[in-house]
Every structure is written in C-alpha cells, then in structure tokens.
N, C-alpha and C positions, 0 to 999 in steps of 0.2 A: 644201707648205709655202711659204709668205710671208716675202719677206724686204728691209727697207725699210734703207737705209744713210746716214749724212754724216758729215761729217769736221769742227772750227769750231775756229778759230782761239781757242787760251787762253794765248797768250804775254800776259803781264804789258805794259803801256806804260809803266810805271814802275818806277824802282829797287824792289827788293824785295829779301828777305831768302831764300835758299834753305833748303830741308830736308835734314838726313839724316848732317853732318858738324860735330860740336862744336867742330872749330878753325878753323871758318872766320868770318871775320871781315867787320862791312859788308855792304850790299845789293850785290846785284848790277845792273848796271847795262847790262850788255853781251849782246847775243844770237848764241848761238851757232848754234842751229837753233832754231825756231819748238816751241810745244808745242802738243799736239791732245787732243781730247775725238774719241772716236769713236762711232758711237752707232746699234746695229744690231735694229731691232726686226722681232720674228719674229711671225708672225702663221699660226694653222692656222683648224681648222671653227669651234671655240668658243673657242680659247685665244691668250692675248697672251704675249708675254715678251718682256721689254728687258735687253740688256748692254749697257752703258757703258763703255768703257777709256779714262784719262785718264794720259800725261805725266806725273802727279805720283806724290809715294812713297805716300799713303795716304787716306784719306777721311776726317771725322771724323765720329764716331759719331750725335751729335747733328743735324749735318746732315742724315747719308744719313736718319736716323726723318724729319726734316721732309722733305726732297726726295721721300722714297717719299708721304707722305701727299697732299704737291700734286699730284704725278701720278697717284698714285690717282683723287684727288679732279677734276682736270681731264680726266684720258684715257679713266678706267674700267677702270684697270689694275690689278689684285691689288697691293699692295705686294709680295708673296711671291714676285713674278713680274717683279721688278725686279733687278736685279745691277748696283752700281758698283764698279769693279776701278780699282787705280794700277798703272804697271807697277813702282811702289818707285821710281823716279827720285828721285835724290839731287841734281840738277840741274834741279828745279823749286819754286814755291815749297810753304811749311809750309801745311797746312789747315785743322790744329785748336792751339786753343790753350790744351789739357789738359797740355800737353809740357813739359819743358825748354824754355828759352829758349835751350840751349845747341843744339838741335835745330832753330832758326828758328821767329820770329814770325810767324803767322798776319796774313795784311791784309785787315781786311774788306770793304773797295772790290775785292779782286782773288774772293775767296770770293762779293759779289755779281755779278761781270763771269760766274765757272763756273754760279752757276746761272741767268744768260739764256742762256749758250749750252748747257745743259741744255733750254730749252727751244726753241731754234732748231733744235738738233740733232735732237731729236724730232719737231718740226713735219716737218721735211724728210725723216727717215724712215717717216714714217708716210705721208708723200707719193708714196715711188718705190717701193713695194713691188713684188717681181714672184716669181713662181714660180722657186722655185729647185734644183739638185740638189748634191751635196754628195759630194766626194771629200778622200781623206784620203791621205796618206803620211807617213812617218816614216822616220827615220837617227838615228844617234847623233851629237854635237858633242860635242866637249870645250875649252869654253871655261872652264867653274868650275873649281874646285877646292875641295875641304874647309875648311876656315879652322878647326879646332878643333884644337890638337896639344899633347898632354901633354908638358913638358920640369921635369925637377925636379920631378915629384907634382904640378905645376902647370900648367893648362891655360890657354895664349896664343895669341892672333891670329894664328898663323903656318899658311903651306902643309904642310899635313898631304894629302902626295903618298898617303898609304896609306888617306889615308878614303875614306867612300863618297860619290858627289856621284849626284846624278841628270843622266843625259848624251843623254838623249829628247828629239829634238825633233819635236811634232805637226804638218803642215800641212792645214788644212782647208782646201778651195776651194769657195768659191760659187759657181755659174753658173748663168745663166738658160736658158732655153729654147732661148735663140739661140747657146749655146755661149758668152756673154762671160762675164767674171768679174767677180762684182760684190764678193767682198769673200774676203779670204785671214788664214784666222786661223794665227799663229805662237806655239806652246807649249811652252816652254823654261823651264828653272829658274839662275837664277842674276843675283846682284846687280849691278846698274845701276850700278857705282861703279867703275869706269874712273879717271875724272876727279874733281879733289877743285877744279877751278877754278872760282872765283867768277864765273861765266858760266853764262847760261842755256843749258842743251840737255835735249832729249830723251834723252840718253845713247845708248848702245849700239842700245837698242830701237827709239829713233828712226832711227836711221841704216837699220838693218835696213830699217824700214818702208818709210820716203824709196827705198832703195835699187832695193826690189822693188815698188812703185810706178809705178818709174820704166820695169819693164819690161812691168806690166800696168797701164798708165795708168788704165783704166777703174776699174780696182779700189780700194777699199781698204783697206789692209794693217793688221790689229791685231796686237801683240804682247803676249798674255795669257802674266803670272808665276806660275809655279810655287811652290813651298813653298820659298821660297831662304832663311832664316834663319841657314843655316849654310854657304853657297857662295857664293864670291866669283871676280870675274875671277883668270885663272890668271897674273898680272903680277907674276915671282916674279924678286929679286936672291939668289943666294945661300939662305940659308933663311929670308929677308925677304919681304913683300909689299912691292912698289912700287908708290907712284900713279903712273898716266899722264898726259899731257896731251890734251889737244882733240886735237890729229893720232893721237895712239894710240887715241880713241872713234873716231873717225873710222875708223882703219885698220882695228881689230877690225869695228866694226861692218859695214863691208864684204865682209869678208873671210865675216861671217858669211853676208854675204846673196848672194854666189858660191855657198855650198854649198846654201842651200835651194833656190836658183835651179836649180841643179844637180841638188838631190832633184826638183822638181817640172816637170820634164824627163821623169821616169818615169812609166811608165807605173801610176796611184792607184787606189785600191780605192774601188768607188763604194757608199756610204753609202747607205740608203734613212730618209728623215725619216718620223718619226711622224705620224699622223693628227693627233694630240694632243700638245701639250708638258704636260708633267709635270713639278710642282715639289713638294720636303719641304722641310721646314724648323725647324729643333727650336736652342734654347737650354740653354746652362749655366753655372752660373757657377762660373767657374774656381775652387779652391780654394787657399788660401796656409798656407804652412808656418808654424803659428804658435809653433815653437820656435825660430824664426831671430831672431838678432837683429843686422839688417844695422846694417854703419856704413858710410855713405857717404864719399868722398872729400873733400876741406877744402870742395873749389871748388863741391861743389853740395851740401854738408850740411845749408844755412840755407833754400836753394829748395826742397829734398827734404822736408826739415821741414814746409816749407808744402803741399806740392803733395801729400805721402802721407797728411796730418792731415785735408786736403779730399776723400782720394780717393772717388769715386762709384764705386762695383765695375760696370762696364759687362758687360752680358750677350756669352759668347761664344757666337755666331753661325754656324749649318752650316746651310750653303743647297745642295739637291742637288737639280739641273737636269735632265732629259732628254731631249733632244732626236728620240734615235735609238736603239735597241738597241745601238748602236755609237757613240754620241757622250751622252755625261755628262758636265756640271761640277761639282766639287763644291768651293764656294766658303767661304771660312773671316775671319773679320774679325780677323786678328793674323799676326805675323810666326811661321810654323809654321817648323820645321826641315825637312829634304828628310827626313826618316825619316819622316815622316808621308804625304808622296805618294806614296814608295814603298810604305807599306802603303799607302794606298787601292789600289794599280795591284794590289796582290796580292788584293785582292777581287775589283777589277775593270777587264782592262788596258785597256777604252774610258773610262777615265772619268780626266779630264784635273783638278787640284788649282788651286786659285785662291785664292793668295793677298792678303793686303792689299784686301781685298775689303768693303764693306760697313759699313765702320769700321776702330776700332783699336784693340786690346787690349794691346799689344804684341809682344815675344817668348813665343813658344811652343816650348819644348826638350824634349828627353825626362824621362823620369825617372833613366835614365844621365846625359844631363850635366846635371841637378841634384845628382846626388852629385857629380860631379867639378867645377863651379862651374865658371869661366869668365864671360866675356864674355853670351852669352845666357841665360845659365840665374843669374846675379846681377848684374854689371858693369851689365844694361840696365835694371833695376827702379829704378837712382835716376835715369835721364833720363826715363822711363815716368810716374815718382810715384806707382809701387807702395810698397805699404806696407810690403811682405813680398815674400820670393822665395814662387813657387809650388809649392806640396807635389807630391809626386814621386806620387801617387795622381791626378793631372791628366791622364798618359798612358794609364790603363787610362779614365778616366772618358771622354775624347775617342774612343778608339778604339772603345767602347762603342757612345757615338754614332753613329758614325759606319755600324757596322755595322747597327744599326739603319735609319740611312734609308736604306742602298744594299741589306739583303734585305728592305725589305718591300715586295711587290708590289703591293698599293695604292696608293702612289704619291700618296695622301691628305697633306693641307697638316698638320701636327702641330704 
C-alpha cells in the first residue's frame, strides 16, 4: 500500500472566536501553538482513501458534504472513501454556524482558508506517495476521568473516579521500505480541555504530536480522537474539576509524549496492510423523545427557540474503513460517549473509534445516561439547537448499525 502525507498550517491570521466553552468572551488574538491540517492519502491496487485530521473542534455537516463532492469531482476519489476528523480541540475556531453562539461563531473567511488548505494538502500528499509497512503498539495511559457523577439524585459534571474510562493508547507507525518513519498515528480518548485560556492552541493533542515530531523529524504525527463525550482531563481539586493554564497544557502534553516515546522504543507488532482498502457507510436519523418537554435555561431560551424551530435533522453517519484485518477505523459525526467505543472494541479489538468525523450532530449518550439526565443527554441540546432530547431507543439502533457494518464480510458500500 502507498501512503502520501502532508501538514498544512491552518492557524488564523486575524482575531477570531474560539469554539467549545460557553463562558469565553471576545476574540482570541494571540497564538500559543499553531493549528494544523494533516492529510493522509492511501492508495492500494485499485482503491484510494483520504483521511484528514485537523486541530479543530469538529467539521460542519454541510461543509463536509460540499467538500467531499468537490474532492470526488476533482480527484476521482469516491466520497465514501474520504474521512475528515477534528481532534475536538476547544482552543481553535468554530466551523459551524448552526449551533449556539455561546459555542463560538464561525468565520467565513477562515473556512475559505481551510478549504484552500485541503486542496494544498491533497496535492502534496498525492505527490509524495511511498510504499509503507505498518507496525502497532499499545499501552494504557491515565489522563482522562469520567465526568458524570450522581450527587443527591442528580447528575453533575464532576470527577467520577469510579466511573469507567477508555485508557487505551494505540500507536501506529508507517515506515517506508528504507525504514524511514513517514507517519505516526496516536489514538486516545479524552477531551482536549485542559485550559480555557482565550488563546489559540492545539491543546495537549498538538503538544503531543509536536514533541514526537521532534524525535521523528521526517514523520507527520497525528492525534486520532476517540469517543470522548464523557471523558475529560483529570485535573481535580477536592471533589471538583479545575481548569488548567497554558503551562498545564504544555506540561501534560509533554508528559504524554514521553510515555508514548517510551512505548515506541519497545518491539512493535507488524501489521500486514490489505491489497484493497474497503469502506462501508450507512446513515441513521437519530430518534427524538417526543414525550419530553425541555426547559431551556433563561440565557439560552430565545436563541434555542429559534434554533430548534429551524432545526434540520442531519443524518447520523457511520463510516467503517478497513486498511487491514488488524487496522479498522470507525468514524461517526457526533460526540459519542466512550461506552460506544468500548462496545466497538468488544466486536473487534482492532477497531479504532473516531469521533467528531464528517460533521457534527451533537452529543450521543447511552440509554442509561438519558434516563439519568445531565449535560451530555439533556443540557447540551440547548447549545446544539436540538428540539428535543434523544429517545433511549437511540442506543439500540446505533449498536445495531455498528454490528451490521462490522459483521458484513462483503465490505460493500451500502
């Protein structure tokens, strides 16, 4: 299999609102670390696959659809064989205009610059293809903690040290026949929300990649975000979360990179890449709870009434990519909680869940979380403009689609 790579600077050059924290005010006009779009172009004997990962919170659904259509037309790459993911970085610009202004307002000029970056990145990646071999290493790392805690019959956002997490780190190293490292993927599951400083940065994900690139200067290193909807960094004082500084972001990102580098020095497992890249994709309209009577907080009521009345129900997209029997990607356009990632791994231990990919429908909780309430299953709907909370049948429907995609050995597009 051939691999081409590129890394394009997408750091805003003008003051801009950052995405993800409702309490931020004003535009960020300083840069702590650069933002990057990383492009990976795979070519097998008769198939192509493009994976792009950016230091952004997510991608807008309509923007993704338009971009995939243009890529398909320009490069003759089947749109189903394209995946765009965000690291879920809360210190970069907003990409969508369909959510609450509290999550940051998108900037048309910035989105146009990203589009130009996509074209530049694709051209570079398609022109530096080399045959690669792949190796894999894993470890457990405890940066994240469950953020849902039941206190006095209510679910609050607080550290739940007894709650489950997904601590698995997977490192995938792509080497050329000359044994030069061309790319490294690091997959993990944790919100990049160490700091809420109103300053542009790539958060711990970017620090992790930059530090590894210093040790592997010919490689492009990417952070692949898992389903981290209910997992955040374990920065805790007493029984409450605290928000760290930029210094904390650097410190934790560097510490993570050192642990990954220690792992990379150990003997890896060699993975045989398939002769063909196989992709399946399906869609689902997530069901709403028609019996619910949501009560928005006063400061969001007017905006939510407008957003919910104009709500256009985007389909939930599930994309399954097989590069090898030992390497599969499962991408979804939502903020899924980590239990869905753990479920996928019970179906196949070689699958990597990718959240915030190909658009954004909002939080995707479990049926149990919907019954409990809390931010992920109820409070978040007012920020995402959903007219109602989701119905508990959502979990069964999603898991059924996951099983169908992963168990269908034909691996045809559906």
